[in-house]
MITORKE-50057 format. One line per 3 residues: their letters; for each residue y, x, z of C-alpha. Coordinates in steps of 0.2 Angstrom, whole numbers. Layout:
// residues N
a = Y:X:Z  ... .
// end
This chain:
// residues 1188
dnv = 89:-161:-210  71:-157:-212  62:-156:-229 .
csg = 44:-159:-232  34:-155:-247  17:-163:-248 .
qgg = 9:-178:-241  24:-186:-232  34:-187:-216 .
ggi = 51:-178:-218  55:-181:-200  39:-185:-191 .
yvi = 21:-185:-198  8:-195:-188  -10:-195:-194 .
rss = -25:-203:-186  -18:-203:-168  -10:-215:-157 .
sti = 8:-210:-154  24:-218:-146  40:-214:-155 .
rdn = 54:-220:-145  73:-218:-142  75:-205:-156 .
riy = 88:-202:-170  79:-198:-185  91:-195:-199 .
nnt = 94:-185:-215  76:-179:-217  68:-178:-235 .
qqd = 51:-179:-241  49:-172:-259  37:-165:-272 .
ggn = 23:-178:-272  13:-187:-259  16:-205:-253 .
ggg = 34:-203:-245  40:-207:-228  57:-199:-227 .
giy = 60:-202:-209  42:-206:-202  25:-205:-210 .
iyq = 11:-215:-201  -7:-214:-207  -18:-223:-194 .
wda = -32:-230:-204  -45:-228:-189  -34:-225:-174 .
aps = -27:-236:-160  -10:-243:-165  6:-232:-163 .
tve = 23:-239:-156  39:-235:-165  54:-243:-155 .
rnd = 72:-241:-151  75:-227:-164  90:-224:-176 .
ihg = 82:-220:-193  95:-217:-206  100:-206:-220 .
nsa = 82:-201:-225  75:-200:-242  58:-200:-250 .
sgs = 50:-197:-267  32:-197:-271  19:-195:-285 .
snp = 7:-208:-278  7:-226:-283  15:-234:-273 .
agg = 26:-221:-265  42:-222:-256  47:-228:-238 .
ggv = 64:-219:-237  64:-224:-218  46:-227:-214 .
fvl = 29:-226:-223  15:-236:-214  -3:-236:-217 .
gsp = -10:-243:-201  -6:-256:-188  9:-249:-178 .
qir = 21:-259:-168  38:-256:-176  52:-265:-166 .
nnl = 70:-264:-161  74:-250:-173  90:-248:-183 .
iys = 84:-243:-201  98:-241:-212  105:-230:-227 .
ntv = 88:-223:-232  83:-221:-250  69:-217:-262 .
dst = 70:-210:-280  72:-221:-295  53:-225:-297 .
deg = 48:-227:-279  47:-242:-268  52:-247:-250 .
ggi = 70:-240:-246  68:-245:-228  50:-248:-225 .
liy = 35:-246:-236  19:-254:-230  4:-247:-239 .
dds = -10:-256:-230  -17:-263:-214  -8:-275:-202 .
pti = 8:-267:-194  20:-278:-184  39:-277:-190 .
dgn = 48:-286:-176  66:-286:-170  73:-273:-182 .
tiy = 90:-272:-191  86:-266:-209  102:-262:-218 .
snl = 109:-255:-234  93:-246:-239  89:-242:-257 .
aga = 73:-244:-267  71:-237:-285  78:-247:-299 .
sgg = 63:-244:-310  50:-245:-296  42:-260:-287 .
ggg = 58:-264:-277  58:-268:-259  75:-261:-254 .
giy = 72:-267:-236  53:-269:-235  40:-266:-248 .
nhn = 22:-272:-245  9:-264:-256  -8:-270:-249 .
gsp = -6:-274:-231  -6:-290:-220  10:-286:-210 .
tir = 18:-298:-197  37:-298:-201  48:-308:-189 .
nnv = 65:-308:-180  72:-295:-191  90:-294:-199 .
ivn = 87:-288:-217  104:-287:-226  114:-277:-239 .
ntn = 98:-268:-246  98:-263:-264  84:-269:-276 .
dgv = 77:-283:-266  77:-288:-248  58:-289:-246 .
ygs = 46:-287:-260  27:-290:-259  15:-282:-271 .
ssv = 2:-292:-261  5:-308:-251  17:-306:-236 .
tvn = 26:-319:-226  43:-316:-217  47:-327:-202 .
ysd = 63:-330:-191  73:-317:-200  90:-316:-208 .
iwg = 88:-310:-226  105:-309:-234  116:-299:-246 .
nsg = 102:-289:-254  104:-285:-272  90:-290:-284 .
vrc = 80:-304:-276  80:-310:-258  61:-310:-257 .
ggn = 52:-304:-273  34:-303:-279  22:-311:-267 .
atc = 34:-311:-253  38:-328:-244  55:-330:-235 .
iaa = 57:-349:-233  68:-358:-221  53:-367:-214 .
ngn = 47:-351:-207  63:-350:-197  72:-338:-209 .
ita = 90:-339:-213  102:-333:-226  119:-329:-218 .
apm = 130:-314:-214  124:-308:-197  142:-304:-191 .
fan = 140:-286:-186  153:-278:-175  156:-265:-188 .
pgv = 143:-265:-202  135:-248:-206  141:-241:-189 .
dfh = 139:-254:-175  126:-267:-177  129:-277:-161 .
lls = 131:-296:-165  148:-304:-163  150:-320:-155 .
gsp = 146:-334:-167  133:-324:-176  120:-335:-184 .
cig = 107:-323:-178  110:-327:-160  96:-338:-152 .
aad = 88:-338:-170  72:-328:-166  55:-334:-164 .
pnn = 55:-344:-148  38:-339:-144  36:-321:-150 .
yps = 50:-308:-148  51:-291:-140  54:-290:-121 .
ddy = 70:-280:-123  82:-274:-137  87:-258:-145 .
agy = 98:-254:-130  85:-259:-117  93:-276:-113 .
arp = 81:-289:-109  77:-303:-121  82:-317:-121 .
fgp = 99:-318:-115  101:-336:-114  88:-349:-120 .
lad = 82:-340:-135  81:-322:-141  92:-316:-156 .
mga = 87:-309:-173  89:-290:-176  89:-275:-165 .
yef = 103:-280:-153  102:-295:-141  120:-302:-139 .
ytg = 126:-301:-121  142:-307:-113  150:-308:-96 .
tcf = 147:-297:-80  134:-307:-70  116:-307:-75 .
aqv = 101:-314:-67  82:-315:-70  68:-323:-62 .
ega = 53:-311:-60  39:-315:-72  51:-322:-85 .
trv = 62:-313:-98  77:-324:-99  93:-317:-93 .
ytt = 105:-330:-85  124:-328:-83  125:-336:-65 .
vqt = 115:-332:-50  114:-351:-46  105:-355:-63 .
avd = 92:-342:-59  89:-348:-41  88:-366:-47 .
tat = 75:-361:-61  65:-351:-49  49:-358:-41 .
vgs = 45:-356:-22  42:-338:-17  50:-331:-33 .
lvk = 60:-315:-34  77:-318:-42  85:-302:-48 .
vag = 103:-300:-50  114:-287:-59  132:-284:-61 .
vcq = 147:-293:-53  145:-311:-51  161:-320:-47 .
gaq = 166:-338:-42  158:-352:-33  149:-368:-38 .
pra = 148:-384:-27  132:-390:-22  129:-408:-15 .
ags = 117:-409:0  116:-427:5  133:-433:9 .
dtf = 140:-415:10  146:-403:-3  145:-385:-1 .
tqt = 153:-372:-12  146:-354:-14  140:-341:-26 .
ayi = 122:-344:-22  115:-359:-13  97:-356:-7 .
sqs = 86:-370:-1  69:-364:-4  58:-349:0 .
ltl = 62:-335:-12  69:-317:-12  87:-314:-19 .
rgg = 89:-296:-23  103:-286:-31  104:-268:-37 .
yta = 97:-271:-55  106:-268:-71  105:-277:-88 .
tnw = 94:-264:-95  84:-261:-80  75:-276:-72 .
ttp = 61:-265:-64  69:-255:-50  86:-257:-42 .
taq = 98:-243:-45  116:-250:-44  127:-260:-33 .
til = 128:-279:-36  142:-289:-30  143:-307:-26 .
dav = 161:-312:-25  166:-329:-21  185:-325:-24 .
glg = 190:-336:-10  182:-352:-18  169:-353:-5 .
rav = 155:-343:3  145:-330:-6  128:-336:0 .
yit = 122:-352:9  104:-353:16  96:-369:21 .
gtg = 80:-378:20  64:-372:28  57:-358:18 .
avt = 56:-339:20  71:-332:12  76:-313:9 .
vdg = 93:-308:4  93:-289:-1  105:-277:-9 .
ftl = 122:-285:-12  140:-283:-8  145:-300:-2 .
qgg = 164:-302:-3  178:-314:-5  170:-328:4 .
sas = 180:-341:13  173:-355:24  174:-363:41 .
agg = 158:-353:47  149:-338:39  162:-333:25 .
gly = 150:-320:18  133:-328:22  129:-344:31 .
iaa = 112:-348:39  114:-366:40  97:-370:48 .
pls = 87:-362:62  78:-351:51  72:-333:51 .
ptv = 78:-326:35  78:-307:32  95:-301:27 .
qni = 95:-282:23  105:-269:14  120:-280:13 .
ify = 139:-275:14  149:-290:21  166:-286:15 .
snt = 183:-295:16  176:-312:20  185:-325:30 .
agy = 179:-339:41  184:-348:57  167:-342:65 .
ggg = 158:-327:58  169:-320:45  155:-309:38 .
lgl = 140:-319:44  137:-335:54  121:-343:59 .
vgg = 117:-359:68  100:-353:76  83:-346:72 .
npr = 78:-328:73  86:-320:58  81:-302:54 .
lyh = 97:-292:50  92:-274:45  104:-261:38 .
ntf = 119:-271:35  137:-266:35  151:-278:41 .
van = 168:-271:37  185:-279:36  179:-297:38 .
tan = 190:-309:47  187:-324:59  201:-335:64 .
tag = 192:-341:79  177:-330:84  166:-317:77 .
ggl = 175:-307:64  159:-298:59  146:-310:65 .
hva = 145:-326:75  129:-332:83  130:-350:88 .
ags = 112:-350:94  96:-342:91  89:-324:94 .
pii = 93:-313:79  86:-296:77  101:-284:73 .
rna = 96:-267:69  104:-252:61  120:-261:58 .
iiv = 138:-255:55  151:-267:62  168:-260:60 .
snt = 186:-265:57  183:-283:58  197:-295:64 .
gss = 193:-307:78  180:-296:87  165:-288:81 .
ita = 152:-301:86  152:-317:96  137:-325:103 .
ttp = 133:-340:114  117:-332:121  114:-313:125 .
itl = 109:-303:110  106:-284:109  110:-273:94 .
yys = 99:-258:91  104:-241:83  120:-249:77 .
dvw = 138:-243:76  151:-255:82  169:-248:81 .
gns = 187:-252:77  186:-271:78  200:-281:84 .
gcd = 197:-290:100  181:-281:106  168:-269:100 .
wgc = 154:-268:113  164:-277:126  161:-295:118 .
anv = 153:-308:128  134:-308:127  133:-293:116 .
fsd = 123:-278:122  118:-261:114  103:-250:116 .
tas = 105:-232:121  104:-226:103  119:-236:97 .
lsa = 136:-228:95  154:-233:93  162:-221:81 .
dpl = 171:-221:64  157:-222:52  167:-211:39 .
fvd = 166:-221:23  169:-212:7  185:-222:4 .
fgg = 188:-236:16  204:-241:7  197:-241:-10 .
gnf = 182:-252:-4  169:-238:-6  158:-240:9 .
hla = 146:-227:5  144:-215:20  153:-198:19 .
lks = 145:-182:22  150:-181:40  147:-199:45 .
pcv = 139:-200:62  128:-214:55  118:-202:44 .
haa = 100:-200:50  105:-211:65  95:-226:62 .
dpg = 79:-232:71  66:-219:68  53:-233:67 .
dtl = 62:-241:53  50:-246:38  63:-251:25 .
twd = 61:-239:10  76:-242:0  95:-246:2 .
meg = 107:-258:-6  107:-248:-23  88:-245:-23 .
ddr = 90:-227:-16  76:-220:-7  77:-223:12 .
plg = 76:-211:22  84:-197:13  82:-182:25 .
rgs = 75:-183:43  79:-201:46  87:-217:39 .
dig = 105:-220:40  114:-234:49  121:-247:37 .
ade = 118:-253:20  120:-236:12  108:-222:12 .
aat = 119:-207:9  114:-197:-6  125:-183:-1 .
yad = 120:-178:17  117:-163:28  100:-161:36 .
vll = 90:-147:43  72:-144:49  68:-130:61 .
apy = 50:-127:64  38:-124:72  38:-124:90 .
swl = 31:-108:97  21:-102:112  17:-84:113 .
ggi = 11:-71:125  20:-55:127  21:-39:136 .
pgq = 35:-31:146  47:-21:135  39:-26:119 .
pvg = 47:-38:106  38:-55:103  42:-62:87 .
hph = 42:-81:87  41:-87:68  52:-101:62 .
ilt = 56:-108:45  74:-115:43  74:-127:29 .
ntg = 90:-136:22  82:-153:20  99:-160:15 .
sis = 106:-163:-2  120:-150:-2  122:-131:1 .
dtf = 125:-129:19  128:-115:32  118:-117:48 .
nlt = 124:-109:64  110:-104:76  113:-104:95 .
htl = 101:-104:110  99:-107:128  87:-97:139 .
vas = 78:-103:155  67:-90:163  56:-89:179 .
dsm = 65:-72:181  81:-74:171  87:-56:173 .
gwd = 84:-44:159  77:-55:145  83:-51:128 .
vsy = 85:-63:114  90:-59:96  90:-68:79 .
tpa = 101:-70:64  116:-81:69  119:-90:53 .
ftl = 110:-95:36  118:-102:20  105:-111:11 .
tag = 105:-122:-5  97:-139:-5  79:-138:-2 .
eaa = 79:-119:1  70:-112:16  71:-95:25 .
eap = 62:-87:39  72:-88:55  62:-78:68 .
vtv = 67:-76:86  63:-60:95  61:-61:114 .
iap = 59:-45:124  53:-47:142  61:-35:155 .
dta = 51:-19:157  48:-24:175  42:-41:171 .
vsg = 26:-45:180  11:-55:173  14:-74:173 .
twa = 33:-74:172  40:-84:157  55:-88:147 .
ivv = 59:-103:136  72:-100:122  79:-116:115 .
lta = 85:-112:97  97:-124:89  102:-124:71 .
tsa = 118:-134:68  125:-139:51  142:-133:47 .
ang = 145:-148:35  141:-160:49  141:-155:66 .
diy = 131:-170:72  116:-163:62  105:-151:70 .
dvv = 87:-147:75  80:-138:89  64:-128:93 .
snt = 58:-121:109  50:-104:110  40:-101:126 .
tmv = 36:-83:130  23:-80:144  22:-62:151 .
nwn = 3:-58:149  -6:-47:160  -2:-31:151 .
pgv = -15:-19:157  -12:-1:153  -15:17:159 .
elt = -8:33:155  -14:51:157  -2:65:156 .
pvy = 1:79:152  -8:87:137  -13:105:140 .
teh = -15:118:128  -19:135:135  -24:152:128 .
vnp = -35:162:141  -46:177:142  -65:176:144 .
gtv = -70:175:162  -55:164:167  -56:150:180 .
lty = -41:137:177  -36:120:184  -27:107:174 .
eht = -17:94:184  -15:77:176  -6:61:182 .
lln = -15:45:180  -2:31:179  -6:12:180 .
tgn = 7:7:166  1:-11:168  10:-25:177 .
apd = -3:-29:189  -15:-19:201  -30:-11:192 .
sfd = -45:0:195  -50:14:184  -66:25:181 .
vdf = -62:43:177  -74:52:166  -74:67:155 .
sss = -82:75:140  -82:93:136  -87:102:121 .
yng = -96:117:130  -99:110:148  -117:115:152 .
spg = -117:129:140  -122:146:148  -108:151:160 .
wtv = -97:136:157  -93:123:170  -81:108:169 .
svt = -78:96:183  -65:82:186  -59:75:203 .
ptq = -58:61:208  -69:50:197  -62:33:202 .
atd = -45:26:206  -46:10:215  -33:-4:216 .
lga = -20:7:209  -4:-3:210  7:-7:195 .
qqa = 17:9:190  8:19:203  1:36:200 .
ltv = -14:47:205  -17:65:202  -33:70:193 .
wvr = -38:89:193  -49:97:179  -57:113:184 .
iei = -64:124:170  -75:140:173  -75:151:157 .
pgt = -89:164:155  -85:182:152  -95:180:136 .
apg = -84:167:128  -80:172:111  -62:174:105 .
gli = -55:160:94  -67:147:102  -58:131:106 .
ett = -64:121:121  -58:103:122  -60:93:137 .
iis = -57:74:135  -52:65:151  -53:46:151 .
ass = -47:33:162  -54:16:159  -53:-1:168 .
pas = -69:-11:169  -59:-27:172  -45:-26:159 .
gar = -52:-14:147  -36:-3:148  -41:15:143 .
alv = -32:31:141  -37:48:135  -30:65:137 .
tdt = -36:81:129  -35:98:136  -37:112:124 .
tei = -42:129:130  -42:143:117  -51:159:121 .
nyt = -41:175:117  -47:189:107  -47:202:120 .
tgd = -49:221:117  -64:231:121  -80:238:113 .
rya = -91:225:105  -110:226:105  -122:219:92 .
anv = -141:221:93  -155:213:83  -166:211:98 .
gga = -173:197:108  -160:189:119  -146:193:108 .
tde = -136:179:102  -120:175:93  -118:158:101 .
lnn = -103:157:113  -103:176:113  -88:188:112 .
cli = -100:203:111  -90:212:125  -105:214:137 .
pst = -118:226:133  -132:217:141  -128:201:131 .
pcr = -125:208:114  -122:198:98  -136:196:86 .
tig = -126:199:70  -113:212:64  -103:198:56 .
hav = -100:189:72  -96:205:81  -83:209:68 .
vqa = -75:192:69  -73:194:88  -66:211:87 .
vsg = -47:214:87  -38:229:80  -42:245:89 .
dtv = -60:239:95  -76:248:91  -90:238:86 .
kva = -106:246:92  -122:241:82  -139:245:89 .
egv = -154:252:78  -163:239:68  -162:229:52 .
yne = -148:217:49  -150:206:34  -132:201:32 .
nnv = -120:200:17  -102:200:13  -97:206:30 .
tln = -78:206:29  -68:219:38  -50:214:38 .
kni = -44:222:54  -42:240:59  -58:242:69 .
tlr = -72:255:70  -89:248:65  -102:261:70 .
ggy = -121:261:70  -135:272:77  -135:266:95 .
yts = -149:261:106  -150:248:119  -159:255:134 .
gpg = -162:272:142  -150:286:146  -135:286:135 .
awe = -138:268:129  -123:262:120  -115:278:123 .
vsd = -122:290:109  -123:286:91  -138:294:83 .
pqg = -141:287:66  -155:299:62  -165:295:78 .
het = -159:276:78  -156:270:61  -146:255:59 .
ivd = -149:246:42  -138:233:35  -148:225:21 .
aqg = -140:211:10  -156:208:2  -148:206:-15 .
tgr = -138:190:-9  -121:198:-11  -111:213:-6 .
vfy = -114:221:10  -96:225:16  -80:218:10 .
vfg = -65:229:16  -47:225:18  -35:236:28 .
spt = -40:252:37  -57:249:47  -70:263:49 .
iea = -88:261:44  -100:274:50  -118:278:54 .
fti = -126:264:44  -139:263:31  -131:251:18 .
kgg = -143:244:6  -148:229:-4  -130:224:-10 .
dta = -129:215:-26  -114:208:-35  -110:203:-53 .
gsg = -93:211:-49  -89:228:-42  -94:237:-26 .
ggi = -112:232:-22  -113:241:-6  -95:242:-1 .
yiy = -80:234:-9  -63:241:-4  -49:230:-10 .
slg = -33:232:0  -19:246:0  -25:252:17 .
api = -34:268:21  -52:264:28  -64:277:33 .
irg = -82:277:26  -91:290:35  -108:296:39 .
nvi = -118:282:30  -133:281:19  -128:270:5 .
tgn = -143:266:-6  -151:254:-17  -135:243:-21 .
tag = -131:236:-37  -114:230:-46  -112:222:-62 .
vyg = -96:231:-66  -90:246:-55  -97:255:-40 .
ggi = -115:251:-36  -113:260:-20  -94:259:-16 .
hne = -79:253:-27  -61:256:-22  -49:244:-30 .
mga = -32:251:-25  -33:258:-8  -33:276:0 .
ptv = -50:277:8  -58:292:15  -76:292:10 .
eqn = -84:307:18  -101:314:24  -111:299:16 .
vla = -127:299:6  -125:289:-10  -141:287:-18 .
yne = -151:276:-29  -136:264:-33  -133:256:-50 .
aar = -118:249:-59  -111:248:-76  -99:262:-72 .
ggg = -99:273:-56  -117:271:-50  -113:279:-34 .
fss = -94:278:-32  -80:271:-42  -61:270:-40 .
aag = -49:259:-50  -33:265:-43  -25:272:-27 .
spg = -28:289:-19  -46:289:-12  -52:305:-3 .
fws = -70:308:-8  -77:323:1  -92:330:9 .
nmv = -104:317:1  -121:319:-6  -122:309:-22 .
ydn = -139:309:-30  -151:298:-41  -138:285:-45 .
aas = -137:277:-62  -124:269:-73  -128:259:-88 .
adg = -112:265:-96  -101:279:-88  -101:289:-73 .
ggv = -119:290:-65  -113:298:-49  -94:295:-49 .
yva = -82:285:-60  -63:286:-59  -53:274:-69 .
ggn = -36:279:-63  -25:284:-48  -26:301:-38 .
ari = -43:303:-32  -48:319:-23  -66:323:-26 .
whd = -68:338:-15  -83:347:-8  -96:334:-14 .
tiy = -114:338:-21  -117:327:-36  -135:329:-41 .
snd = -148:321:-53  -137:305:-58  -139:297:-74 .
aeq = -127:288:-87  -123:286:-105  -108:297:-103 .
ggg = -103:307:-88  -120:308:-79  -112:316:-64 .
iyl = -93:312:-65  -83:301:-78  -64:303:-77 .
agg = -57:289:-87  -39:290:-82  -26:295:-68 .
spv = -24:312:-61  -40:315:-51  -44:332:-43 .
vsn = -62:339:-44  -63:354:-33  -77:363:-23 .
tiv = -90:351:-30  -107:355:-35  -112:345:-51 .
vrn = -130:350:-56  -145:343:-65  -136:326:-70 .
taa = -140:317:-86  -130:309:-100  -139:300:-113 .
itg = -125:302:-125  -114:316:-119  -106:324:-104 .
ggi = -121:326:-93  -110:335:-80  -92:330:-81 .
ykh = -84:319:-94  -65:318:-95  -57:305:-106 .
aaa = -41:309:-114  -33:296:-103  -36:307:-88 .
aga = -24:320:-95  -18:324:-77  -35:328:-70 .
tld = -38:345:-62  -55:354:-61  -58:371:-53 .
ynd = -69:380:-40  -84:369:-45  -102:374:-49 .
vwd = -107:364:-64  -124:369:-70  -139:363:-79 .
ntn = -133:345:-84  -141:337:-99  -130:335:-114 .
ady = -117:347:-108  -109:352:-92  -91:348:-97 .
vga = -85:336:-111  -66:334:-113  -63:346:-98 .
tag = -63:365:-95  -71:372:-80  -57:381:-72 .
sns = -55:400:-69  -63:400:-52  -78:389:-56 .
isl = -96:395:-58  -111:388:-67  -126:394:-57 .
dpd = -141:387:-48  -134:382:-31  -151:386:-23 .
fln = -154:370:-13  -164:371:3  -177:359:-4 .
eaa = -172:351:-20  -188:341:-22  -186:332:-5 .
rdl = -167:330:-9  -162:342:5  -147:348:-4 .
hly = -141:360:9  -137:378:3  -149:392:5 .
dsp = -143:410:0  -133:401:-13  -120:408:-25 .
cen = -109:394:-19  -106:402:-2  -89:408:1 .
tgd = -83:404:-17  -73:388:-14  -55:385:-12 .
ats = -46:382:4  -44:364:8  -39:352:22 .
vge = -57:346:24  -62:353:41  -80:348:41 .
dfd = -95:348:30  -108:335:27  -116:338:43 .
gqp = -100:338:53  -101:357:54  -84:367:53 .
ram = -78:372:36  -76:386:32  -88:396:41 .
gta = -86:412:30  -72:420:22  -69:405:11 .
pdi = -77:388:11  -93:385:2  -94:374:-14 .
gad = -103:358:-12  -105:345:3  -114:358:14 .
err = -106:373:22  -120:384:24  -123:389:43 .
rlg = -130:406:45  -137:409:63  -140:426:71 .
vql = -141:435:87  -142:453:94  -146:457:111 .
epd = -145:475:117  -147:488:125  -165:491:132 .
ntd = -162:497:150  -171:509:162  -168:510:181 .
ngd = -177:513:198  -176:505:215  -184:504:232 .
pga = -196:491:237  -187:475:241  -171:481:232 .
tvt = -163:471:217  -159:480:201  -145:473:190 .
yeh = -145:476:171  -131:473:159  -134:467:141 .
vvt = -122:463:126  -126:447:116  -118:448:99 .
ntg = -117:432:87  -122:439:70  -121:422:62 .
nyt = -106:413:54  -105:398:66  -101:397:85 .
dtf = -117:396:94  -123:394:112  -137:405:117 .
tie = -150:403:131  -153:419:142  -169:420:151 .
ass = -179:435:159  -198:437:162  -206:450:173 .
ssl = -222:458:170  -226:461:188  -233:448:200 .
gwt = -222:444:215  -206:452:207  -192:439:204 .
vtp = -180:439:190  -163:430:187  -161:420:176 .
ppd = -179:414:176  -187:405:161  -187:389:170 .
dpd = -168:390:173  -160:400:159  -142:404:158 .
tve = -131:400:143  -117:408:134  -107:402:120 .
vgp = -102:416:107  -91:414:92  -96:421:75 .
gqa = -95:440:75  -91:440:94  -100:447:109 .
etv = -102:442:127  -110:452:142  -124:445:152 .
yvq = -133:451:167  -151:451:172  -156:455:190 .
vti = -174:460:195  -179:460:213  -193:473:218 .
tgt = -207:466:229  -207:474:246  -225:480:244 .
aay = -223:488:228  -231:506:227  -221:521:223 .
gfq = -220:525:205  -225:507:199  -216:502:184 .
drt = -211:484:179  -206:478:161  -194:463:161 .
tvt = -191:455:144  -174:447:141  -172:434:127 .
ats = -156:427:119  -161:411:109  -149:400:98 .
tln = -148:382:104  -145:377:86  -161:384:80 .
pdv = -174:390:92  -181:401:79  -166:412:80 .
ydt = -167:424:95  -167:442:100  -175:452:115 .
avd = -172:467:125  -183:476:138  -178:482:155 .
tat = -189:495:164  -189:497:183  -198:511:193 .
vnl = -202:510:211  -194:524:221  -204:534:234 .
// end
């Protein structure tokens, strides 16, 4: 039903290539709209090797072309193809075209053995209803060309038709330059088709039978049957066949209808092939005797069955020689080598050898034969008179011997009988006059005797069992699935086919008998496995289970175990597998040796896979598991301890030989700190010799930890036990973590100080850096830092410790007294980050904090958390922040920032101090010479509840708010001096933004600030604006001196001033960071008295503290007379503490020398001196006169 518009080829188009077009139906295709034609096939092979077009059904196709000529309804040819054995019928071309069946355009095609029927050429074209030759030189022979329209054959150029039947065509039989004469073997007669137009087989009596060219014809016909059948081949696509028996001699093509004819035609050594069912027997005279049989063989040849009338190449079918009781099936005589192969020999009847008789002492090969239902006096199935016949793979069933040998009778000779089935024969299985042995054979169910017949012996591989034919009663002697004969033949068998040409073997081995069962069970279990194992551990033996049978099957697995020590072995596997034919699956076996198995013990597991379809089919593998020397060692337990510095501890380990044989081990260790100052690690013992299997030894590890070990340090000691002989090795790791213990920490930037392995607890071995000491400290500790410069940055304080500088490392009071003025402790970040980063509530005091630099906030100190740290008594200078708080920035905490100097710091906002939120207490601080590029040169408050009390804010600089900038929140500014600050824009003193509406300002001295003292804020009714009269402004000594700020402040909870002195010391606290301390003393009265020589005179004085601060005064006396003694003397003065405005009585004693003259007067000067300021003192004079 294809349609082609173009050059040609409605069904198939072949151009310039060599193709084979075979066994196709090419029908109802159309070539139209120009071109050359070729409704079914178009072949253009001008310069290619010839194609072959054979055994095709080409019908109902049509072609129309515009070329001249055009057509070829069935086939268009330009080239030299072989066109043979085709049915070409009912094809057409249009009214102006040629060649209804075939159009030959050019070249030399061969048109041979075709049936060309009822094709149509155009009425106004060139004709050629069957064949049209335009310009070629074709060979046309052996064709039937009938009932075509507009000529049978037409030649535009010369063409000769040979040995063809040209009949019943309209127009002319052969027109133009075509020659179809009888002299060329042509006939003109009805071909006698079985059903014209439908079935083109020839009927008996057809004139085409035997009328083909006797020398040139195809080797087979349309259906694949060999030509000739009979003496000569037939015309047309079909070769006429009749009967059920067919025979052919190899090398020739003729098919004979009797075996005997083919045997007689064959030459010595030929192969005679037989197909079908050959019945009957023919007499053959031999001297004075006449023998009747289906095949009489008297020369060397091979007679082989299994062929079919359409396949003379490879045996594929069962061939029967049936004598139908008229004689024997086969008779062998003569002297040549004969082979009879692949038959069922049945229905024979004779005095000896009913199925086959070897009538001479020959050694023929008889194989793949079923001897069935034959009868004889001797040897119902086969009889022999002598020689050494080779009888392989034969089946003797239901034969009868009236005298002896129902299956076989051996009158003499030594036949080789191998792989035979001899069953259900009457008159015994085998009779022999001399001893014979059957190999790999099944002899069973015969009347008379099976293996018990005289002189008949079996090998150990033979059996006696029902062979289980598919249908014994129906004569089907193929082996059934469960037959015991399947795969039971001699494994050394070399025969590669059975009676029907099936491959032999199928499966693991050949079958006994003539049939190789096509339906069979088989299994392959492989490979064998030998593996070493260790006790208690699974050993997987890998196997592949393959269904090598031809059916789906289930295979059940079982095992047997043999072991040198059979107790405790474990075997496991999947118990069953269902597999399709050819399918394979992994079928591992897992074997576990007992935990107690010693080296060298073994177990063999024999695994059997048995077919469920045929219990006689199984395969086995053995799995040998040898227990290896399984050396092993174990060290336990693992210790993890937390200990204090200075601890000595011992870990006790167990070394266990977990192997299955004695072994020796070296014990060693490695320690992360062994050998470091103060650390000692040792292991005992260092060897374990000949330690038995599963025996144990104790190993001790002793660790001495120095008192300087830092908290958080983790010491790991790895203990190893290794066997030089076996390589077994075990490790155990002891982990000792040093606790962070409480206590004062010490840091000093001096020689010998180190952070390495140091917890900073021992004053004589201080840490070198503040950062390390802080890390080692725990909450509640004090970190004491000695004088010196510490170049550190981003020191993080995240625990509640006290960090204090100002200590010294040697001399009286070393590490006891913090004196930052005498022993300055400097932390200098050198511009590499912040100095301190504060979380929680630590205390930082007595440091000089400098060199901090950050693009963020808090160049010197950054206070982040919600804690309440204390920043006290520090000099915070020369720090920079890109955003807030050059000196200090509080993000959200409630710090106390007191008694600090914040000077020369810079930031965008809050050059000295800034607070974003929270409730900082900022008091008693000196804040001077800081700068802000935007707001708040001294102090910047963005929000929260800052308390700015009692601070002195001097000479700071900003764009706005030179002294203080209040940007938001509810800050309180009270008792604070804000003087001589500068704002480039406005608010030189205090700038309050509208957002700081909750701010409170009062009791302040705001004076002489550039660009206004107050902007956005009012001074408060109790504030002043006067020169505070600093002690030394140029030197930045901002203590008060006769200041208007004295006693003018508001009472607060701040109990100390910048210097740590009490506040208040007057009637009211002073404004500013300093509470002015006024010192004064009065000593009175001057006394006059007299005394005898050698007497002691006592004088009473009153010491009055005229200052505002509790003071201690030294009291000393000095006599003007030589030899007089006074108490207290100058070198051992008394002291007296007197509160402000208070008085204390002191006594002075003068002892008169014993030699003093009457009337002599002594003047003793008594001095009371302030210990706070030696320039503050007073004197009194006591006068003593010597009595008479």
